[in-house]
C-alpha positions in Angstrom: 40.5 15.1 -30.3 38.7 11.9 -31.1 35.5 13.7 -32.3 37.5 16.3 -34.2 39.4 13.5 -36.0 36.4 11.3 -37.0 35.2 12.3 -40.4 32.0 14.4 -40.6 31.9 15.0 -36.8 32.3 18.5 -35.6 33.5 20.0 -32.3 32.9 23.6 -31.3 35.7 24.9 -29.1 37.4 28.1 -28.2 41.1 28.6 -29.2 42.0 30.1 -25.9 40.7 27.2 -24.0 42.3 24.8 -26.4 45.7 26.4 -26.0 45.2 26.0 -22.3 44.8 22.2 -22.9 48.0 22.3 -25.0 49.7 24.1 -22.1 48.6 21.4 -19.7 50.1 18.7 -22.0 53.4 20.6 -22.2 53.3 21.1 -18.4 52.9 17.3 -17.9 55.9 16.7 -20.1 57.9 19.1 -18.0 56.7 17.8 -14.6 57.2 14.1 -15.4 60.5 13.9 -17.3 61.5 10.7 -19.2 64.7 9.9 -20.9 63.0 9.7 -24.3 62.0 13.4 -23.9 65.6 14.4 -24.3 66.4 12.3 -27.3 66.4 14.8 -30.1 67.2 12.3 -32.8 64.0 10.4 -31.9 61.9 13.6 -32.0 63.4 14.8 -35.3 62.5 11.4 -36.9 59.0 11.6 -35.2 58.5 15.1 -36.5 59.5 14.0 -40.0 57.2 11.0 -40.0 54.2 13.0 -38.6 54.7 15.6 -41.2 54.7 13.0 -44.0 51.6 11.3 -42.5 49.8 14.7 -42.3 50.8 15.4 -45.9 49.6 12.0 -47.1 46.3 12.5 -45.3 45.7 15.6 -47.5 46.5 13.6 -50.6 44.3 10.7 -49.5 41.3 13.0 -48.8 41.8 14.6 -52.2 41.3 11.2 -53.9 38.7 9.7 -51.5 36.4 12.5 -50.6 37.1 14.9 -53.6 36.7 17.7 -51.0 37.6 18.4 -47.4 41.2 17.9 -48.3 42.5 19.0 -44.9 40.0 17.0 -42.9 42.5 15.4 -40.6 44.8 18.5 -40.1 42.5 21.4 -40.7 42.1 22.4 -37.1 44.4 22.4 -34.1 42.4 19.8 -32.1 42.6 16.9 -34.6 44.8 14.0 -33.6 47.3 14.4 -36.4 47.7 18.1 -35.7 48.3 17.4 -31.9 50.8 14.7 -32.7 52.6 17.0 -35.1 52.6 19.9 -32.6 54.0 17.7 -29.8 56.8 16.3 -32.0 57.7 19.8 -33.2 57.6 21.1 -29.6 59.9 18.3 -28.3 62.3 18.7 -31.2 62.8 22.4 -30.8 62.8 22.2 -27.0 65.9 20.1 -27.1 67.8 22.2 -29.7 70.8 23.9 -28.2 70.3 27.5 -29.2 71.8 30.8 -27.9 69.5 33.1 -26.0 68.1 35.8 -28.3 66.5 38.9 -27.0 64.6 39.5 -30.2 63.2 36.0 -30.3 62.2 36.2 -26.6 60.5 39.6 -27.2 58.5 38.3 -30.1 57.7 35.1 -28.2 56.4 37.1 -25.2 53.7 38.5 -27.4 52.6 35.2 -28.9 49.6 34.6 -26.6 48.6 38.2 -27.1 48.6 37.6 -30.9 46.3 34.6 -30.4 43.9 36.6 -28.2 43.8 39.6 -30.5 43.2 37.9 -33.9 41.4 34.8 -32.9 39.4 35.7 -29.8 36.0 35.2 -31.5 34.4 34.0 -34.7 33.3 37.6 -35.5 36.9 38.8 -35.3 38.2 35.9 -37.5 35.3 36.5 -40.0 36.0 40.3 -40.2 39.8 40.0 -40.4 40.3 37.1 -42.8 37.0 37.4 -44.7 36.0 41.1 -44.9 39.3 43.0 -44.5 41.8 40.7 -46.1 39.5 38.5 -48.2 41.9 35.6 -47.8 39.0 33.1 -48.4 38.1 34.8 -51.7 41.7 34.8 -53.0 42.2 31.2 -52.0 39.0 30.0 -53.7 40.1 31.7 -56.9 43.2 29.4 -56.9 45.7 32.3 -57.0 47.1 35.0 -54.8 49.3 32.9 -52.6 51.6 35.9 -52.1 48.5 37.8 -50.8 47.8 35.0 -48.4 51.4 34.8 -47.1 51.7 38.5 -46.7 48.3 38.7 -44.9 49.5 36.1 -42.3 52.8 37.9 -41.8 51.1 41.3 -41.6 48.5 40.1 -39.0 51.2 38.5 -36.9 53.4 41.5 -37.1 50.7 44.0 -36.3 49.3 41.9 -33.4 52.9 41.5 -32.1 53.5 45.2 -32.1 50.1 45.8 -30.3 50.9 43.3 -27.6 54.5 44.5 -27.1 53.1 48.1 -26.7 50.6 46.7 -24.2 53.3 44.9 -22.2 55.5 48.1 -22.0 52.7 50.6 -21.4 50.3 48.6 -19.2 51.7 45.3 -18.0 55.1 46.3 -16.8 54.0 49.5 -15.0 51.1 47.6 -13.4 53.3 44.8 -12.1 55.9 47.4 -10.9 53.2 49.2 -9.0 51.7 45.9 -7.8 55.1 44.6 -6.5 55.6 47.9 -4.6 52.2 47.7 -3.1 52.6 44.0 -2.1 56.0 44.8 -0.5 54.4 47.6 1.5 51.4 45.4 2.5 53.8 42.6 3.5 55.7 44.9 5.7 52.5 46.3 7.4 51.2 42.8 7.8 54.5 41.6 9.4 54.4 44.6 11.8 50.8 43.8 12.6 51.5 40.1 13.1 54.5 40.8 15.3 52.4 43.2 17.5 49.6 40.6 17.9 52.1 37.8 18.7 53.9 40.0 21.2 50.6 40.8 23.0 49.7 37.1 23.0 53.2 36.1 24.1 53.7 34.0 21.0 57.2 33.6 19.8 
């Protein structure tokens, strides 16, 4: 995070491994609870302040560097981006919301969406550069509708792909796996009891 935040330094990282780091951060928050973690007013204010700071960093870079406008927020491993992510995570974690099957179904495919569309530089280059030409549209200064629809389209298609994978591959596999492990456990228990009986172990 430090090297990614310092201007003109660069850090090469993999999005999958970086999201594992974020998962570890959220796991620590869950494993070591503090009273402040449940204060939604605090996290709402923190989220607002961090959003303002991120926005001001873009404005400041515009005037100071005349380029690299998003230097401090352009990637997910910069300090401002991480702080923003944690504040947003904590704020929405504490919101009292009803359980939604639709939201849970879409959420179950989120990691799959990441793995499908951002698994490698080649995939990102082909998808956003060659296929959708988002970079070309953005550099022309117009076509914001094209950019928004491209993001929504990629997310929707990847979500459908991963949900299909879950229902056609993952669920049948784990159903079979659970059945196999139950049978193996029964066989192991019988074998264990037989050995213990021969050895007169209770």
